[in-house]
C-alpha positions in Angstrom: -37.2 15.5 -16.3 -39.0 17.2 -13.3 -42.7 16.7 -14.0 -44.6 13.7 -12.9 -48.3 13.1 -12.1 -47.5 13.5 -8.4 -45.3 16.6 -8.8 -46.0 19.4 -11.2 -43.0 21.7 -11.3 -43.8 25.3 -12.5 -42.4 25.8 -16.1 -40.8 29.0 -14.9 -38.6 27.0 -12.6 -37.8 24.5 -15.3 -36.7 27.3 -17.6 -34.5 28.9 -15.0 -32.8 25.6 -14.1 -32.3 24.9 -17.9 -30.5 28.2 -18.3 -28.3 27.4 -15.4 -27.0 24.3 -17.2 -25.4 26.4 -20.0 -21.6 26.5 -19.3 -20.2 29.8 -18.1 -17.1 30.7 -20.0 -16.5 34.1 -18.4 -13.8 34.5 -15.7 -15.3 34.9 -12.3 -14.9 38.6 -11.2 -13.8 39.9 -7.8 -17.4 41.2 -7.2 -20.9 40.2 -8.1 -23.2 42.3 -10.2 -25.2 45.0 -8.5 -28.5 43.1 -8.8 -31.3 44.3 -6.5 -34.8 42.9 -6.6 -37.9 43.7 -4.7 -41.3 42.0 -4.0 -44.0 44.2 -2.5 -47.4 43.5 -1.0 -46.9 39.9 -0.1 -49.8 38.5 1.9 -49.8 35.2 3.7 -52.2 32.5 2.5 -53.6 30.8 5.6 -53.7 27.3 4.1 -50.1 27.6 2.9 -49.0 28.7 6.3 -50.9 25.8 7.9 -49.2 23.3 5.6 -45.8 24.8 6.4 -46.4 24.6 10.2 -47.5 21.0 9.9 -44.6 19.9 7.8 -42.0 21.7 9.9 -43.4 20.9 13.3 -44.7 24.3 14.4 -47.7 24.8 16.6 -50.6 26.7 15.0 -50.0 30.4 15.6 -51.1 33.8 14.2 -47.4 34.9 14.1 -45.1 33.6 11.4 -42.2 31.4 12.1 -39.0 33.3 11.2 -38.1 30.7 8.7 -41.4 31.0 7.0 -40.6 34.6 6.1 -37.8 33.2 3.9 -40.2 31.4 1.5 -41.6 34.4 -0.5 -38.0 35.6 -1.0 -36.8 32.4 -2.6 -38.2 33.3 -6.0 -36.1 36.5 -5.8 -33.0 34.5 -4.9 -33.6 32.2 -7.9 -33.9 35.2 -10.2 -30.7 36.7 -8.8 -28.5 33.6 -9.3 -30.0 33.0 -12.8 -29.5 36.6 -13.9 -27.6 36.9 -17.2 -24.7 38.8 -15.4 -24.4 36.3 -12.6 -21.1 34.4 -13.3 -21.6 31.1 -11.5 -23.8 28.2 -12.4 -26.9 27.6 -10.3 -26.6 23.8 -10.2 -23.6 22.9 -8.0 -24.0 25.8 -5.6 -24.1 24.6 -2.0 -26.1 26.4 0.7 -23.6 26.3 3.6 -24.8 28.9 6.2 -27.9 30.8 7.0 -28.5 33.6 9.5 -31.9 35.1 10.3 -32.4 38.1 12.5 -36.0 38.7 13.5 -36.5 42.2 15.0 -40.1 41.7 16.1 -42.9 39.1 15.7 -44.6 39.3 12.3 -48.4 38.7 12.2 -49.8 36.5 9.5 -52.2 39.4 8.7 -49.4 41.9 7.9 -48.4 42.8 4.4 -44.7 42.2 3.8 -42.3 43.9 1.3 -38.9 42.3 0.4 -35.6 43.6 -0.8 -32.7 41.4 -2.0 -29.1 42.1 -2.9 -25.8 40.3 -3.2 -23.2 40.4 -0.5 -19.4 40.1 -1.0 -17.8 37.4 -3.1 -14.9 35.9 -1.2 -12.3 33.2 -2.0 -11.9 30.3 0.5 -9.9 27.0 0.5 -13.1 25.2 -0.7 -14.0 27.7 -3.4 -15.9 31.0 -3.7 -18.5 32.1 -1.2 -21.2 34.7 -1.6 -24.3 35.8 0.2 -27.7 36.9 -0.7 -28.9 39.5 1.8 -32.7 39.8 2.2 -34.7 42.2 4.3 -38.4 42.2 5.0 -40.5 45.3 5.9 -43.9 45.8 7.3 -45.5 49.3 7.0 -42.2 50.8 6.2 -40.4 49.3 9.2 -37.6 46.6 8.8 -38.7 43.5 10.8 -36.5 40.7 9.5 -33.0 40.2 7.9 -31.5 37.1 6.3 -28.1 36.3 5.0 -27.9 33.1 3.0 -24.3 32.1 2.2 -23.6 29.9 -0.8 -20.4 28.0 -1.9 -19.2 27.4 -5.4 -16.7 24.6 -5.1 -13.5 24.8 -7.2 -10.8 22.2 -7.6 -7.8 22.7 -5.3 -4.3 21.9 -6.4 -3.4 20.6 -2.9 -5.3 18.0 -0.8 -7.4 19.5 1.9 -6.8 18.3 5.5 -10.0 17.9 7.5 -9.9 18.8 11.1 -12.8 17.2 13.0 -14.1 19.2 15.9 -15.3 17.1 18.8 -19.1 17.2 19.0 -20.5 19.0 22.1 -22.5 17.0 24.6 -25.9 18.5 24.8 -28.4 17.4 27.4 -31.7 17.2 25.4 -32.5 15.2 22.3 -35.3 14.1 20.1 -35.5 12.0 16.9 -37.0 13.2 13.6 -38.4 10.7 11.1 -38.2 12.0 7.5 -40.2 10.2 4.8 -39.1 9.6 1.2 -41.5 12.3 -0.1 -40.4 15.0 2.5 -38.3 16.8 -0.1 -41.2 16.9 -2.6 -43.6 18.2 0.0 -41.3 21.0 1.0 -40.5 21.8 -2.6 -44.2 22.4 -3.2 -44.4 24.8 -0.2 -41.2 26.6 -0.8 -40.9 26.7 -4.6 -37.4 25.2 -4.3 -37.5 22.4 -6.9 -33.8 21.6 -7.0 -33.6 18.1 -8.5 -31.5 16.9 -5.6 -34.5 17.2 -3.3 -37.2 15.5 -5.5 -36.3 11.8 -5.8 -33.4 9.4 -6.0 -33.3 9.4 -9.8 -32.9 13.1 -10.1 -30.5 13.3 -7.1 -28.2 10.7 -8.6 -27.8 12.9 -11.7 -26.0 15.4 -9.4 -23.9 13.0 -7.4 -26.2 12.0 -4.6 -27.2 8.4 -3.9 -30.5 9.5 -2.5 -32.7 12.6 -2.5 -31.8 15.0 0.3 -34.0 17.3 2.4 -33.7 21.1 2.0 -31.4 22.8 4.5 -34.1 25.4 5.3 -36.5 22.6 6.3 -33.9 21.4 8.7 -33.5 24.9 10.1 -37.2 25.3 10.5 -37.6 22.0 12.2 -34.9 22.9 14.6 -36.6 26.2 15.4 -39.9 24.4 16.0 -38.2 22.0 18.3 -36.7 24.8 20.4 -40.0 26.6 20.5 -41.7 23.5 21.9 -38.8 23.0 24.4 -38.6 26.5 25.7 -42.1 27.9 24.9 -43.2 30.6 22.6 -41.7 33.5 24.6 -38.4 32.3 23.1 -39.3 34.0 19.8 -41.3 36.9 21.2 -38.3 39.2 21.5 -35.7 40.0 18.9 -33.3 37.1 18.1 -30.7 35.8 15.7 -30.8 32.3 14.5 -27.5 31.0 12.8 -27.0 27.6 11.3 -24.2 25.9 9.4 -25.2 23.1 7.0 -22.6 20.3 7.5 -23.8 17.1 5.8 -26.9 16.5 3.7 -29.8 14.5 5.2 -30.8 11.6 2.9 -34.4 10.6 2.4 -35.9 8.6 4.0 -34.0 8.7 7.3 -34.0 9.2 11.0 -31.9 11.9 12.5 -31.3 13.2 16.0 -31.5 16.8 17.2 -29.8 17.8 20.4 -29.9 21.1 22.3 -28.6 22.4 25.6 -30.6 22.1 28.9 -31.4 25.8 29.3 -30.7 29.1 27.5 -27.7 31.1 28.8 -26.6 34.7 28.3 -24.7 33.6 25.2 -27.8 31.9 23.7 -28.8 28.3 22.9 -26.6 25.8 21.1 -28.1 23.0 19.1 -27.1 20.4 16.5 -28.7 17.8 14.2 -26.8 14.5 14.0 -27.1 11.2 12.2 -29.1 8.5 14.0 -26.0 7.1 15.7 -25.2 10.6 17.0 -21.7 10.6 15.5 -21.9 12.8 12.4 -23.3 16.4 12.3 -25.8 17.4 9.7 -26.4 20.9 11.1 -24.9 23.1 13.8 -26.7 26.1 15.1 -26.9 28.9 17.7 -29.8 31.1 18.7 -29.3 34.4 20.6 -31.6 37.1 21.7 -30.7 40.6 20.5 -30.6 43.8 22.4 -32.2 46.9 20.9 -28.6 48.3 20.4 -28.0 45.5 17.9 -30.1 47.0 15.2 
């Protein structure tokens, strides 16, 4: 299903996805299992980092993009949500929010240790939400924290009323061009071989007309755009980068990113819209942190 001459998916990923297709008959509990995983001694491969910087639009640098630090943790996330005690199916989970706090710049030469755990499971009008909380450490010091929030949609007995919030008017904008193979290229870098990202055929199996790009690629591309717009000092001090994933971005496509004219005390607002500038794909906010914040 996944393997082709142009895309060899690791068998470990295929097996984990296969297990996730088995129906879950257990009632969903009020809490998630106390699963905690670690990865120690991660060292950056320079060619892998270069490939990531090029695909996401970052300038070459000896310091890691904060979104790059997410990549080594993805394998831990996959193990957590395919754990035998995890009550929800992997396929069908939707990544709806992501928050990263970077407490100091991380050099590509540093050794990184990771710790992952589940956050709270909460009921919402759309279904059940839960978070995976990941922290990264260098030489025993915490340097990076991420909260990835997932949604498991459940049928609602009553129709949901959508309230459309008017889109803000942001002064700066640029256009991104995404090729049909963008999802496959990012999958190879990130290890995220979810079928909805690989090609139209596998995406249609899960209800999408076309393959869609990974949300974390969109977040990375947005951060790279802000760094180019405001300069590298933007990420030299501690900051938090929050995004909400609104609508999937189909491949291939052109989309528009907008951001405000200059940073303010409350931070930087930005958004990714469809080519016509009418529908949001991503809404985000970046804010510098004081030392009292952590």
